[in-house]
DOTOR-510694 format. One record per residue: x, y, z of N, C-alpha, C, O in turn. Coordinates in steps of 0.1 Angstrom, whole numbers, plus 5000, padded with zeros to 4 digits. Layout:
// residues N
XYZXYZXYZXYZ/...
// end
This chain:
// residues 120
426665975083426566085073425166095067424866185060/424365995070422965995065422266115070422166145082/421666185060420866305064421766435065421166545066/423066425065423866545066423966615053423866565042/424166745054424266835042425666805035426666805041/425566795022426766755014427066875005426266934999/428366905004428867014996429666944984430666884987/429166954972429666874961430666944953430467054948/431866884951432866934942432466874928432566754926/432066964919431566924906432566834898432266744891/433866874900434866804892435566684900436566634896/434866634910435466524918435466404910434366354905/436566334909436766214901436066094907435865994901/435566104920434965994927433466004927432765924934/432866104921431466134922430566004919429865964928/430765944908429865834904430165714913429265644917/431465694917431865584926431265604940430665514945/431365724945430865754958429365734959428765684968/428665784948427165784947426765634949425765604956/427365544941427065404942427265344956426365274961/428365374962428665324975427665374985427265304994/427365504985426365554994424965494992424265465002/424565474979423265414977423265264982422265224988/424365194980424365054985424265055001423764955006/424665155008424665165022423465245027423365275039/422565285018421365365022421765495029421065535038/422765555024423265685029422765785019423065785008/421965885025421365985016421366115024421166115036/421566225017421466355024421366465013421666435001/420966575017420766685006422066735002422966765010/422166754989423366834983422966974984422067024977/423567054993423167194995423967294987423567404985/425067254981425867344972426767264963427267154967/426967304951427867244941428767354936428367474933/430067324935430967424929432167354923432567244927/432767414913433967364907435167414915436367364913/434967504924436067564932436167504946435367514954/437367434948437567364960437667464972437267434983/438167584969438367684980436967724985436867754997/435967734976434667774981434067664989433467685000/434267534985433767424992434367425006433667395016/435667445007436367445019435867555029435767535041/435667665023435167785031433767745037433467785048/432867685029431567645034431667535045430967535054/432667445043432867335053433267405066432767375077/434267495065434767575077433667645084433667665096/432667695076431567775081430467675087429467725093/430667545086429667455092428467425084427467375089/428567445071427467425062427267285057426267255051/428267195060428167055055429466995054430467045059/429566875047430766805046431066785031430166805022/432266755028432666725014433766625013434366595023/434166585001435266494999436266564991435966624980/437466564996438666634989439866544991439966475001/440866554982442066494984442766554997442566674999/443466475005444066525017444966645014444966745022/445666645003446566755000445766884998446366994998/444466884995443667004993442967045005442367155005/442866965015442066995027442667075038442067095048/443867135035444467215045443867355045444267435036/442967385054442267505053441867545068441467455075/441967665072441667705086440267665090439267695082/440067595101438767555105438267425100437167385104/438967365091438567235085439367125091440567125092/438567025095439166895100438966795090437866775085/440066725086439866615076440166485083441066465092/439566375078439666245083439766155071439066165061/440666055071440765955060439565865060438965835070/439165825048438065735046438765595047439565555039/438365515056438865385059438065275052438565195045/436765285053435865185048434665265042433965325050/434365255030435065175020436265245015436465365016/437265165009438465225004438165294991437465244982/438865404989438765474976440165474970441165494976/440165434957441465424950441365514938440365544932/442565564934442665644922443665584913444765544917/443365584900444365534890445065654884444465744880/446365644884447165754879448065694868448665584871/448165754857449065704846450265794844450065914844/451365734842452565814838452765784823452965674819/452865894816452965874801454165954796454366074800/455065884788456165954782456265914768455465834763/457165984760457265954746458465854745459565874749/458165734739459165634737460265684729460165744719/461465654734462665694727463165844730464365874726/462365924736462766054739463666054752463265994762/464766134752465566144764464866224775464166324772/464966174787464366234798465366324805466566304804/464866424812465666504821466066404832465366304834/467166434840467466344851466366324861466166214866/465566434864464466414873463366324868462866234875/462966344855461966264849462466114848461666024850/463666104844464265964843464265894856463865774857/464565964867464565904881463065864884462865754890/462165944881460765914884460265794876459665704882/460565784863460165674855460765544860460065444862/462065544864462765424869462065384882461865264884/461765474891461165444904459765384902459365284908/458965444892457665394889457765244884456865164888/458665224876458865094870459264984880458964864878/459965024890460464934901459464904912459664814920/458464994913457464984924456364884921455864874910/456064814932454964714932453664804934453564864945/452764804925451464874926450264784928450064694921/449564814939448364744942448464594942447664524936/449564544947449764404948450264334936450464214935/450464414925450964354912452464364912453064444918/453064274904454464284902454864414896454164484889/456164464899456664584893456664574878456864464872/456364684871456364684856457664634850457664564840/458764674856460064634850460264484852460764414843/459764424862459864274864458964204854459264104848/457764264852456764204842457464204828457364104821/458064314825458664324812459864224810459964164800/460664214820461764124820461263974818461863904811/460263944825459663804825459063774811459263664806/458463874805457863854792458863844781458763774771/460063914783461163904773461863774774462363724764/461963714786462663594788461763474785462263354784/460563494785459663384785459063324774458263224775/
// end
C-alpha cells in the first residue's frame, strides 16, 4: 500500500490507530480525498481513484472488492448500555443476557465475573 492513493473517511474511528500502524511500518501515500460520506468514498474506490478502510458491512458497492485486514489486527470496542432496574423488551432482554454470557476477547463472561465477585 506504500505510495498508493488513500481515500480518507473523516469519521473513521480507526484513523489515529491506523496512522500509527502505517508509520511504524513505513507505509505512506498521498491522501487524495477526504469525506464524511462513505458512499462518496465507495464511488471513488469503484472508479479506481484509490483505496479506503470501511467496515465490511459498508463495503457492499458495485465495483468494489473488499478484503479483510489480517495483519495487523484491528479491534473495535462496543459498549452496551442500559438503565439499571428498567424493564427491557423481550428482544433487548435477550440481547443483554447473550452479551453477559459471551466470552469477549479471551476474558471471562461478565455474568461469570459477577457471580465470582458475589461469592468471593
